LOGU-23017 format. One record per residue: z, y, x of N, C-alpha, C, O, CB in turn; residue number from 1; chain. Coordinates in steps of 0.1 Angstrom, whole numbers, m for minus. Atoms other than C-alpha are relative to their C-alpha. Last residue first. Glycine has a CB too. Example, Ala and Ser with C-alpha at 12.3 -4.5 7.8 and 13.67 -1.06 7.14 Angstrom:
<nodes>
NODE    n_up   n_north   n_east   ca_up   ca_north   ca_east    c_up   c_north   c_east    o_up   o_north   o_east   cb_up   cb_north   cb_east   num   cadena
NODE       0       m11       m9      71        m11       137       8        11       m8       9        22       m3     m14          5         4     2        A
NODE       0       m12        9      78        m45       123       0        12        9       7        12       19      12          0       m10     1        A
</nodes>
This chain:
<nodes>
NODE    n_up   n_north   n_east   ca_up   ca_north   ca_east    c_up   c_north   c_east    o_up   o_north   o_east   cb_up   cb_north   cb_east   num   cadena
NODE       2         6       13     398      m1318       834      13        m2       m7      14        m7      m18      m8        m13         1   236        A
NODE     m13         4        6     397      m1294       863      m2        m6      m13      m9         1      m22      10         12         0   235        A
NODE       0         0       14     364      m1292       883      14        m5       m5      19       m16        0     m11        m10        m6   234        A
NODE     m10         9        5     365      m1282       919       1         1      m15       3        12      m21      14          3         7   233        A
NODE      m4        m2       14     334      m1267       934      10       m10       m5       7       m22       m3     m13          1        m9   232        A
NODE      m6        12        7     326      m1264       971       5         4      m14       9        16      m17      12         m5         8   231        A
NODE     m12        m3        8     302      m1238       984       5       m13       m6      m3       m21      m11      m2         11       m10   230        A
NODE       2        m2       14     277      m1251      1010      13         3       m7      24        m2       m3      m7        m12        m7   229        A
NODE       1       m14        3     282      m1245      1047      m3         2      m15      m4        14      m19     m11          5         8   228        A
NODE      m7       m10       m9     275      m1281      1057      m2        14       m5     m14        18       m6      m4         m3        14   227        A
NODE      m7       m10        8     263      m1302      1027       8        11        8      16        18        3      10         m7        m9   226        A
NODE       9        m6       10     236      m1322      1045       7        11       m8       0        20      m13      m4        m11       m10   225        A
NODE      m5       m13        2     257      m1328      1076      m8         8      m11     m10        20      m10       0          8        13   224        A
NODE       8       m10       m9     236      m1358      1085       4        14       m3      m5        23       m2     m15         m3        m2   223        A
NODE      10        m6        9     252      m1377      1055      m9        10        8     m16        18        2       6          7       m12   222        A
NODE       8        11        5     272      m1401      1078     m11         6       m9     m21        m1      m12       8         m9        m8   221        A
NODE       9         6      m11     284      m1371      1099      m9       m10       m7     m21       m11       m3       8         m7        11   220        A
NODE      11        m9       m2     298      m1352      1068     m10        m6       10     m22        m5        9       4         14         5   219        A
NODE      11         9       m2     321      m1381      1059     m13         8        3     m24         3        0      m2         m9       m12   218        A
NODE      m3         8      m11     353      m1361      1062     m11       m10        4     m11       m16       14      13         m8        m2   217        A
NODE       9        11        1     340      m1334      1039       2        m9       13      m4        m6       23     m15          4        m1   216        A
NODE       8         3      m12     370      m1311      1037      m9       m13       m2      m4       m23       m7       9         m1        12   215        A
NODE       2        14       m1     381      m1304      1001      m9        m3       12     m21        m4       10      m6         m6       m13   214        A
NODE     m13         7        3     395      m1269       999       0       m15        1      10       m21        2       5          4       m14   213        A
NODE       2        13        7     365      m1254      1016      13        m7       m2      20       m10        8     m10         m9         9   212        A
NODE      m7         0       13     375      m1218      1025      m2       m13       m8       2       m14      m20      m6         12        m9   211        A
NODE     m14        m3       m2     367      m1220      1062       8        m1      m13      20        m4      m13       2         14         6   210        A
NODE      m7        10       m8     334      m1238      1057      15         2        1      23        m7        0      m6         m2        14   209        A
NODE      m1        12        9     323      m1215      1029       7       m11        7      14       m19        1     m14         m4        m4   208        A
NODE     m10        m3       11     331      m1184      1050       2       m12       m8      13       m16      m12      m4         12        m8   207        A
NODE     m13         1       m7     311      m1198      1080      12         2      m10      22        m5      m10       1         10        11   206        A
NODE      m2        14       m4     281      m1205      1058      14        m1        6      21       m11        3     m11         m5         9   205        A
NODE      m3         7       13     283      m1169      1043       3       m15        3      12       m20       m4     m12          1        m9   204        A
NODE     m14        m3        4     286      m1155      1078       4        m6      m13      15       m11      m15       2         15        m1   203        A
NODE      m9         8       m8     254      m1174      1088      15         3       m3      23        m6       m3      m2          3        15   202        A
NODE       1        14        4     235      m1160      1059      10        m8        8      17       m17        2     m14         m5         1   201        A
NODE      m7         1       13     247      m1124      1066       0       m15       m5      10       m19       m9      m8          8       m10   200        A
NODE       6        m8       11     238      m1126      1103       7        m3      m13      17       m10      m14     m15         m2        m1   199        A
NODE       7         7       11     262      m1139      1129      m6         9      m10      m1        20      m12       9        m10        m7   198        A
NODE      m5        m4       14     271      m1118      1159      m8        m7      m10     m20        m5      m11      m1         16        m1   197        A
NODE      m9        10        5     262      m1137      1191       6         3      m14      12        m5      m20      11         m3        10   196        A
NODE       8        11        7     232      m1116      1197       9       m11       m6       4       m19      m14     m10         m6        10   195        A
NODE       4        m5       13     255      m1086      1205      m8       m11       m8      m8       m11      m20      m8         13         1   194        A
NODE      m8         6       10     271      m1105      1234      m4         4      m14       0        m3      m24      14          3         2   193        A
NODE       7        10        7     243      m1097      1258       7        m6      m12       2       m15      m19      m4        m11         9   192        A
NODE       6        m5       12     257      m1064      1269      m7       m10       m8     m13        m7      m18      m9         11         3   191        A
NODE     m10        m3       10     281      m1078      1295      m5         5      m14       1         4      m24      10         10         5   190        A
NODE      m4        13        6     252      m1094      1314      11         2      m11      13        m6      m20       5         m9        10   189        A
NODE       8         3       11     238      m1059      1320       4       m13       m8       2       m14      m20     m15         m2         4   188        A
NODE      m2       m10       10     266      m1047      1342      m8        m4      m13      m3        m3      m24      m5         13         5   187        A
NODE     m14         1        5     269      m1079      1363       1        10      m12       8         7      m22      10          3        10   186        A
NODE      m2        13        8     231      m1081      1367      14         0       m6      15        m4      m18      m2        m12         9   185        A
NODE       8        m1       12     228      m1044      1377       2       m13       m9       4       m12      m21     m15          2         3   184        A
NODE      m8        m7        9     256      m1049      1402      m7         2      m13      m1         3      m24       4         14         6   183        A
NODE     m11         9        5     237      m1076      1419       8         7      m10      12         1      m20       8         m5        12   182        A
NODE       6        10        9     206      m1054      1422      10        m9       m6      10       m12      m18     m11         m9         7   181        A
NODE       4        m8       12     226      m1025      1436      m6       m10      m10      m3        m9      m22     m10         11         4   180        A
NODE     m12        m3        8     243      m1049      1461      m3         7      m13       3         5      m24      10          8         8   179        A
NODE      m4        12        6     210      m1061      1473      12         2       m9      12        m4      m20       2        m11        10   178        A
NODE      11         3       10     198      m1026      1479       4       m13       m7       3       m13      m19     m14         m1         7   177        A
NODE      m2        m9       11     231      m1017      1497     m10        m2      m11      m7         0      m23       0         15         4   176        A
NODE     m11         4        8     228      m1047      1519       3         8      m12       6         3      m23      13         m1         9   175        A
NODE     m13        m6       m4     194      m1039      1532      11        m4      m10       8        m7      m22      m1         16         0   174        A
NODE      m5        m9       11     166      m1063      1524      13         5        5      22        m2        9       0         m7       m14   173        A
NODE      12        m7        5     146      m1082      1551       3        10      m11      m6        18      m15     m10        m10        m5   172        A
NODE       0       m14       m5     177      m1091      1571     m12         8       m5     m15        18        0       0          0        15   171        A
NODE       9         0      m11     171      m1129      1566      m1        14        6      m8        17       16     m14         m4        m4   170        A
NODE      m5         9      m11     202      m1132      1545      m9         1       12      m4        m1       23       2        m14        m5   169        A
NODE     m12        m7       m6     190      m1102      1524       6        m8       11      10        m2       21      11          2       m11   168        A
NODE       5       m11       m9     156      m1119      1519      11         8        6      10        13       18      m9         10        m9   167        A
NODE       6         6      m12     173      m1151      1507      m5        11        9      m4        10       22     m10        m10        m3   166        A
NODE     m11         6       m8     194      m1130      1482      m5        m6       13       0        m3       24       8        m10        m8   165        A
NODE      m4        m9      m11     165      m1109      1469      10        m6       10      11        m2       21       6         13        m6   164        A
NODE      11        m2      m10     147      m1136      1449       5         8       12       1         5       23     m12          7        m6   163        A
NODE       3        13       m6     179      m1147      1431     m11         1       11     m11        m6       21      m4        m10       m11   162        A
NODE     m11         3       m9     190      m1111      1425      m3       m13        8       0       m14       20      13         m1        m7   161        A
NODE       1        m9      m12     156      m1102      1411      10        m3       10       8        m4       22       0         15        m5   160        A
NODE      11         5       m7     158      m1132      1387      m2         8       13      m5         2       24     m13          0        m8   159        A
NODE      m4        13       m6     193      m1122      1377     m11        m5        8      m9       m10       20       4        m10       m11   158        A
NODE      m9        m3      m11     183      m1085      1372       4       m13        7       5       m14       19      12          8        m4   157        A
NODE       8        m6      m11     154      m1095      1350       8         2       12       3        m1       23      m6         13        m5   156        A
NODE       8        11       m7     177      m1119      1331      m9         6       10     m11        m1       21      m8         m7       m11   155        A
NODE      m9         9       m7     202      m1091      1324      m8       m11        7      m5       m14       19      10         m6        m9   154        A
NODE      m5        m7      m12     176      m1065      1315       8        m9        8       7        m9       20       8         12        m5   153        A
NODE      11        m2      m10     157      m1089      1292       5         7       12       1         3       23     m11          8        m7   152        A
NODE       2        13       m6     190      m1100      1275     m11         1       11     m10        m4       21      m4        m11       m10   151        A
NODE     m12         3       m9     200      m1064      1269      m2       m13        7       1       m15       19      12          0        m9   150        A
NODE       0        m8      m12     165      m1055      1256      11        m3        9      10        m4       22       0         15        m3   149        A
NODE     m11        m9        2     163      m1084      1231       1         8       14       2         2       24      13         m7        m4   148        A
NODE       6       m14       m1     131      m1104      1229      10        10       m4       9        17      m14     m13          1        m8   147        A
NODE      m1        m8       11     150      m1137      1235      m5        14        2      m2        20       13      15          1        m5   146        A
NODE     m11        m9       m1     136      m1155      1265       1         8      m13      m9        13      m17      m1          9        13   145        A
NODE       2       m13        5     114      m1186      1264      13         8        0      24         3        0      m6         m1       m14   144        A
NODE      m7        m5       12     121      m1215      1286      m4        14       m4      m7        22        5      15          0         3   143        A
NODE     m10       m10       m5      93      m1227      1310       8         5      m13       1         8      m23      m6         11         8   142        A
NODE     m13         6       m1      75      m1259      1299      11         9        6      22         4        9      m1        m12        10   141        A
NODE      m1         5      m14      40      m1246      1306      14        m6        2      16       m11       13      m2         12         9   140        A
NODE      10        11       m2      32      m1242      1268       2        m6       14      m2       m18       16     m14          5        m2   139        A
NODE      14        m4        2      64      m1222      1262      m9       m11        4      m4       m22        7      m4         13         9   138        A
NODE       9         1      m12      98      m1237      1257     m14         6       m3     m19         5      m15      m1        m14         6   137        A
NODE      14         0        4     126      m1230      1233      m9         1       12      m6         9       21      m3         11       m11   136        A
NODE       8       m12       m2     159      m1238      1251     m14        m2       m6     m20       m12       m4      m1          4        15   135        A
NODE       8        m1      m12     179      m1267      1237      m8        13        0      m9        20      m10     m10        m11         0   134        A
NODE       2       m14       m3     205      m1276      1211      m8         1       13      m4        m6       23      13          8         1   133        A
NODE      m7        m6      m12     202      m1311      1199      m3        15        1     m11        20       m6      m5         m7        13   132        A
NODE      m2       m13        4     192      m1335      1171       8         7       11      19         2       15       8          2       m14   131        A
NODE     m12        m6       m7     178      m1367      1184       0        15       m4      m9        22       m3      m2         m1        16   130        A
NODE       0       m15        1     156      m1387      1160      12         5        7      24         2        4       0          5       m15   129        A
NODE     m12        m7        4     150      m1423      1170      m2        15        0     m11        21        6      11         m3        11   128        A
NODE       1       m15       m2     120      m1446      1170      13         6       m4      20         2      m14     m12          6        m7   127        A
NODE       0        m8       12     124      m1484      1175      m2        15        3      m2        18       15      13         m2        m8   126        A
NODE      12        m9        2     122      m1512      1200       1         7      m13       1         0      m24     m13         m8         1   125        A
NODE      10         1      m10     150      m1533      1215     m11        10       m1     m16        16        9      m5        m14         1   124        A
NODE      12         6        7     178      m1521      1193     m11         1       11     m14        11       17      m4          9       m13   123        A
NODE      m2        15        1     212      m1516      1210     m11        m6       m8     m10       m18      m13      14         m3        m6   122        A
NODE      m4         4       13     202      m1481      1222       2       m15        0      m2       m22        9     m10          4       m11   121        A
NODE       0        14        0     198      m1464      1256       6        m4      m14      17         1      m18       9         m6        11   120        A
NODE      m8         4       11     188      m1427      1257      m1       m16        0     m12       m21        0      m4          6       m14   119        A
NODE       5        10       10     175      m1415      1290      10        m2      m11      22         1      m10      m3        m13         7   118        A
NODE      13        m6        6     179      m1385      1314      m6       m10      m10     m18        m9      m13     m10          3        11   117        A
NODE      11        m1      m10     205      m1405      1334     m13         4       m6     m23        m3       m3      m1        m13         8   116        A
NODE      m4         1      m14     227      m1414      1304     m12         1        9     m23        m5        6       7        m14         2   115        A
NODE       8        m9       m7     229      m1409      1267       4         0       15      16         2       18       1         14        m5   114        A
NODE      m6        m6      m12     242      m1439      1249     m10         9        7     m21         5        9       6        m11        10   113        A
NODE       8        m6      m11     233      m1453      1215       9         5       11      21         7        9      m9         11        m5   112        A
NODE      m7        m8      m10     245      m1475      1187      m9         6       10     m20         1       12      11         m9         6   111        A
NODE       9        m7      m10     231      m1490      1155       8         9        9      16        17        4     m11          8        m7   110        A
NODE       4       m13        4     257      m1513      1138     m10         6       11     m10         1       22      12          9        m2   109        A
NODE       7         0       13     258      m1551      1142      m4        14       m4     m15        15      m11      10         m5       m10   108        A
NODE      m3       m12        8     266      m1553      1179      m8        m1      m13     m20        m3      m13      m4         12         8   107        A
NODE     m13         2        7     268      m1587      1197       4        12       m9      15        13      m14      11         m2        10   106        A
NODE       0        13        7     232      m1592      1209      13        m1       m9      13        m8      m18       0        m11        10   105        A
NODE       6        m1       13     228      m1555      1218       2       m13       m8       1       m12      m20     m15          4         2   104        A
NODE      m9        m8        9     253      m1557      1247      m6         0      m14       2        m1      m24       2         14         5   103        A
NODE     m11         9        4     233      m1584      1264       9         6      m10      14         0      m19       8         m4        13   102        A
NODE       5        11        8     202      m1562      1263      10       m10       m4      10       m14      m16     m11         m7         7   101        A
NODE       2        m4       13     221      m1532      1275      m5       m11       m9      m2       m11      m21      m9         12         0   100        A
NODE      10         9        6     235      m1548      1306      m2         3      m14       5        m2      m23       4        m15         2    99        A
NODE      13        m2       m6     252      m1519      1324     m11        m8       m6     m23        m5       m5       1         m3        15    98        A
NODE      11         8        5     285      m1515      1306     m13         4        7     m17        16        7      m1          2       m16    97        A
NODE      m2        14       m3     318      m1504      1321     m12        m8       m4     m11       m20       m1      13         m4        m7    96        A
NODE       3         2      m14     311      m1466      1324       1       m15        3      m2       m19       15      10          8         9    95        A
NODE     m10         7       m7     309      m1463      1286      m4        m2       14     m16        m4       17       2        m14        m7    94        A
NODE       0        m2      m15     291      m1441      1262      11        m7        6      23        m6        2       0         15         3    93        A
NODE      m9        10       m6     292      m1457      1227       0         2       15       0        m8       22      m3        m14        m4    92        A
NODE       0        m2      m14     277      m1430      1204      10        m9        7      22       m10        3       3         15         4    91        A
NODE     m13        m2       m7     272      m1443      1169      m1         1       15      m8        m7       21      10        m11        m4    90        A
NODE      m4        10       m9     239      m1440      1151      13         4        7      15        16        9     m12         m2        11    89        A
NODE      m6        m5      m12     232      m1421      1119       4       m11       10       9       m21        5      12          9        m3    88        A
NODE     m14         4       m2     210      m1440      1095       5         6       13      m1         4       23       2        m15         0    87        A
NODE      m8       m13        0     177      m1422      1087      15        m3        1      23         6       m3      m3          8       m13    86        A
NODE     m11         1       10     163      m1457      1080       8        13       m2      15        14      m12       9        m11         4    85        A
NODE       4         7       12     130      m1453      1098      10         1      m11       7         4      m23      m4        m14         3    84        A
NODE      11        m7        6     138      m1426      1124      m3        m6      m13      m6         1      m23     m12          1         9    83        A
NODE      12         8        0     172      m1440      1134     m11         6       m9      m8        11      m20       3        m14        m6    82        A
NODE       1         9       11     198      m1413      1139     m13        m7        1     m23        m2        7       2          7       m14    81        A
NODE      11         9       m1     212      m1393      1168      m1        m9      m12      10       m14      m16       0         m9        13    80        A
NODE       0        12        8     235      m1363      1166     m13        m8        3     m24        m3        6       1          3       m15    79        A
NODE      m8        m1       12     245      m1332      1185       1       m13       m8      12       m17      m11      m6         11        m9    78        A
NODE       3        10       11     232      m1333      1220      10         2      m11      21         4       m9       0        m14         6    77        A
NODE     m12         6        7     238      m1301      1240      m5        m9      m11      m9        m5      m21       9         12        m5    76        A
NODE     m12        m6       m7     213      m1289      1267      12        m6       m6      21       m10        1       0         15        m2    75        A
NODE     m12         3        6     180      m1308      1260      12         6        8      13         5       20       2        m15        m2    74        A
NODE      m8       m12        3     150      m1291      1274      13        m2       m7      19         8      m13      m9         10        m8    73        A
NODE      m4        m7      m12     134      m1320      1291       8        12       m2      15        16        7     m13          4         8    72        A
NODE       8       m12       m2     135      m1343      1261       5         8       12      16         8       16       0          9       m13    71        A
NODE      m5       m12        7     152      m1376      1266      m9        12        2     m17        12       12      14          3         6    70        A
NODE      m2       m11       m8     133      m1408      1276       4        13       m8      m2        15      m18     m14          3         7    69        A
NODE      10       m11        3     138      m1440      1257       3        12        9      14        13       15       1          4       m14    68        A
NODE      m1       m12       m8     155      m1474      1266     m11        10       m4     m23         7       m6      m2         m3        15    67        A
NODE     m13        m7        2     164      m1505      1247       1        13        7      12        18        9      10        m10         5    66        A
NODE     m10         8       m9     133      m1524      1260      13         7        0      19         8       11      m6         m1        14    65        A
NODE       6        13       m3     112      m1497      1242       9        m7       11      14         0       20     m15          1         6    64        A
NODE      m9         9       m8     127      m1467      1225      m7       m13        2     m11       m20       m8      13         m1        m7    63        A
NODE       3        15        1     102      m1441      1213       9        m8        9       9        m5       22     m15         m2         3    62        A
NODE      m1         6      m13     118      m1406      1208      m3       m15       m2       3       m22      m10      14          2         7    61        A
NODE     m11         8       m2     105      m1390      1176       0        m7       14     m11        m9       20       1        m11       m11    60        A
NODE       1        14        6      78      m1364      1180      13        m8        3      20        m5       12     m12         m7         5    59        A
NODE       5        11       m8      88      m1328      1189       0       m13       m7       7       m15      m17       9         m2        13    58        A
NODE     m10         6       m9      92      m1303      1161      m6       m11        8     m16       m17        5      12         m5        m9    57        A
NODE       2        m3      m14      62      m1284      1148      11        m5        9      12         0       21      m2         15         2    56        A
NODE       0       m15       m2      73      m1286      1112       1         4       15       9        12       19      13          5        m7    55        A
NODE       3        m8       12      80      m1324      1113       2        15        3      10        19       11      10         m4       m11    54        A
NODE      15        m1        2      77      m1347      1143      m4         8      m12     m15         8      m16      m5        m13        m1    53        A
NODE       4         6       13     114      m1356      1139     m15         0       m2     m20        m7      m11       7          7       m11    52        A
NODE      12         8       m3     127      m1350      1174      m5        m7      m12      m6       m20      m12       2         m9        12    51        A
NODE      m1        14        4     152      m1324      1161     m14        m7        3     m24        m2        0       3         m2       m15    50        A
NODE      12         8       m1     157      m1290      1177       3       m15       m4      13       m20       m1      m6          0        15    49        A
NODE      m3        13        5     183      m1264      1169     m13        m7        0     m23        m3       m7       6          1       m15    48        A
NODE       6         4       13     172      m1236      1192       6       m13       m4      10       m22        4     m15         m1         1    47        A
NODE       5        14        2     194      m1222      1220      m7        m1      m14      m4         7      m23      11        m10         1    46        A
NODE      11         3      m10     199      m1187      1234      m7       m13       m4     m18       m15        0       5         m1        14    45        A
NODE      13        m6        5     219      m1176      1203     m12        m3        9     m23        m2        5       1         15        m1    44        A
NODE       6         9       10     248      m1199      1212     m14         4       m4     m23        m4       m7       9         m1       m12    43        A
NODE       2        m6       13     256      m1179      1243      m7        m9       m9     m18       m15       m5      m7         13         1    42        A
NODE      m6         7       11     254      m1186      1280      m3         6      m14     m11        15      m15      15         m1         2    41        A
NODE      m4       m10       10     245      m1159      1305       7        m7      m12      15        m1      m19     m13          7        m5    40        A
NODE     m11        m8       m4     247      m1184      1333       4        10      m10      16        13      m12      m4          7        13    39        A
NODE     m13         8        1     226      m1210      1314      12         9        5      23         7       m1      m1        m12        10    38        A
NODE      m3         2       14     199      m1183      1308      13        m8       m2      22        m5      m10     m11         m7        m8    37        A
NODE      m4       m13        6     199      m1172      1344       5        m2      m15      15         4      m19     m10         10         1    36        A
NODE     m13        m2       m5     197      m1208      1357       6        13       m6      18        14       m9       0          2        16    35        A
NODE      m9        11        6     167      m1216      1335      15         4        4      24         4       m4      m4        m14         5    34        A
NODE      m2        m3       14     151      m1183      1344       9       m10       m6      18        m6      m14     m14          0        m7    33        A
NODE      m8       m12        0     156      m1189      1382       3         4      m15      14         8      m19      m6         12         7    32        A
NODE     m14         4       m3     143      m1224      1379       9        12       m1      20        11       m7       1         m6        14    31        A
NODE      m5         8       12     111      m1212      1362      15        m4        2      23        m3       m7      m9        m13        m1    30        A
NODE      m4        m9       11     108      m1184      1388       5        m8      m12      14        m4      m19     m12          9        m4    29        A
NODE     m14         1        3     108      m1209      1417       4         8      m12      16         7      m16       8          4        12    28        A
NODE      m3        12        8      70      m1214      1416      15        m1       m3      18        m9      m12      m4        m12         8    27        A
NODE      m1        13       m7      64      m1179      1428       4       m11       m9       8        m9      m20       9          1        12    26        A
NODE      10         9        5      53      m1150      1406       0       m14        7      m8       m22        4     m13          6         2    25        A
NODE      m7        12        6      86      m1131      1410     m11       m10       m5      m7       m18      m13       8          5       m11    24        A
NODE      10         9        5      73      m1105      1435       7       m12       m5      13       m20        2     m11         m4        11    23        A
NODE       0        14       m6      99      m1078      1440     m11        m9       m7     m13        m7      m19      14         m6        m1    22        A
NODE      10         0      m10      95      m1040      1433      m1       m14        7      m6       m15       19       2         10        11    21        A
NODE      m6         3      m13     129      m1039      1415     m11        m1       12      m7        m2       23       8        m12         0    20        A
NODE     m14        m5       m2     122      m1024      1381       5        m1       14      13         7       19       9         m6        m9    19        A
NODE      m1       m14        4      84      m1028      1377      13         6        4      13        17        9      m1          1       m15    18        A
NODE       9        m9       m8      80      m1060      1397       2        14       m3       3        23        6     m15         m4        m1    17        A
NODE      m6         1      m14     110      m1077      1381      m8         9       10      m2        15       18       1        m15         5    16        A
NODE     m11        m9        0      97      m1065      1347       7         0       14      11        11       19      11         m3       m10    15        A
NODE       5       m14        0      63      m1081      1352      12        10        1      11        20        9      m7          3       m13    14        A
NODE       7        m3      m13      78      m1114      1362      m5        14        1      m3        21       11     m12        m10         2    13        A
NODE     m11        m1      m11     102      m1113      1333      m7         3       13      m2        11       20       8        m13         0    12        A
NODE      m7       m13        3      73      m1106      1308      11         2       11      13        13       15       6          0       m14    11        A
NODE       8       m11       m5      53      m1134      1324       6        14       m2       4        23        6     m14         m1        m6    10        A
NODE      m4        m4      m13      82      m1158      1318      m9        11        6      m4        18       15      m1        m12         9     9        A
NODE       1        10      m10      76      m1158      1281       3         5       14       7        17       15     m13         m7         0     8        A
NODE      10        m3      m10      89      m1136      1253       0       m11       11      10       m18       13       2         14         7     7        A
NODE      m2         4      m14     108      m1145      1222     m12         5        9     m22         7        3       2        m15         1     6        A
NODE      11        m2       m9     113      m1133      1187       3        m3       14      14        m1       19      m5         15        m2     5        A
NODE      11         9        6     137      m1147      1161     m12         2        8     m22        m5        6      m2          3       m15     4        A
NODE      13        m6       m2     169      m1134      1179     m11       m10       m6      m9       m22       m5      m4          2        15     3        A
NODE      10         8       m7     202      m1145      1165     m14         6        1     m18        12       m9      m1        m14        m6     2        A
NODE      11         5        9     225      m1118      1153     m10        m7        9     m15        m2       18      m6         12        m8     1        A
</nodes>
């Protein structure tokens, strides 16, 4: 079941000190939390985010000279559409094209490419909405952590392990102590799967998708507006 409550990095820093006696207040803790969340994986860690500027979502991406900057917390892009027309854009990633302005002259539909932390489109200047999965962030730009005890234990152990490893290599931590921290992480990481269990509403959507007798082959063009809804067939 997806978590709706989150804690910030200060909770992890406090737990690392409480459980392992290690100082996690250094500047590397943000990277350790990012790495730990990615290592644990799991759909429930991510938020569905759209750069629409609505309901506390990030503002639309501004494209100038065919180029815009991607959000820092993007993990898995889902869809891109033009902000003004709400028209979905086609992905045309290619290793053979470098001149975006020349390419835009011969394309009639709206297209985009995600590359090198940027989005490139075939329109010189416009706003785009990017729908993606990403980590929810706090005010400092550090990812938030699900307020679930199993996740907190696993991530606390991962951060402690990341801090302890350089100390172990320098001989400042005994091998049995480092091994105990490492084993904690491996043990706790197996308990994080409970958040992946869908709730009642999510199971209903999954059921409707699996039992849909008329697949919606044009779902992309409608921004998946009918995804998970019941289908009705009328006989005349």
